[in-house]
N, C-alpha and C positions, 0 to 999 in steps of 0.2 A: 504492501501499498504506499503512494505517494502522497503526502502535506497537500491540502492543495491549499486552504482553507480556516478558520477560525473564525465562526460570528457566536456572536454573547445575547439572549434574550429575557431583559431587564423588565421587571414587572411591579412598575408603581403603583402605591394604592391613593387616592384624594375621592372621595362621595361627592363634593362637590364640584368635580371636574370631569367627571367619565360616571356615563348614565350604569356602567357597571358597576362601580366605586374602583377601577383600577384598567390600569393600559399597559400591553406590555408593546416596549420597544426592543429593534433588533440591530443589532450594531455589529458591523460586517469584516472581515480581515483586522483582525485583531491580532492580538501577539498568541503564537501558538498555543501554549500554556499560562494562563493567566492563572498568578499566584491568590488566593484568597485576598489577603491581603491591597492587589491591584481591584480586584474586586469588588471589596468595601469603598474603595477610595472613587471609583466610577458611582457606584450606587449614593456618595457623599454629595460629590458635583454635583448629579442630577438632582436630587434635594434644594442644591444651593440655587438651582438656575429655575428650578420650576416654584408654581406660584402652589404651594404646601402639599406638592409630591411627597409622599414618605418610599422609602427603598424597600421593597417586601421580600425579594430574591432574584436569583439570578439562573439561566441555563445558560454552559457553556456546551454549544453546538460545533462539535471538530467536522471538517468534511474533506474525505480521504478520496485520494482517484484508486479505483480499483482495475485494471483492464487485463480483461480475461486473453491468456498466451491461447493460439491454437497452433498445434504443434500439428 
């Protein structure tokens, strides 16, 4: 498998801004193996630039390129 990219899906909660009470935002092409500290810093930064959103969780998605060899 070849690493292609890493994405992160961040869930932010805010009953006042979102009909469902939360929103999930995707960020593409992040570092291959983000640390817990980096994820927490991203959540904190998103809270600072939002209108009352609270960081709830993050989902790291690794995208790998798998090629089948035909012999």
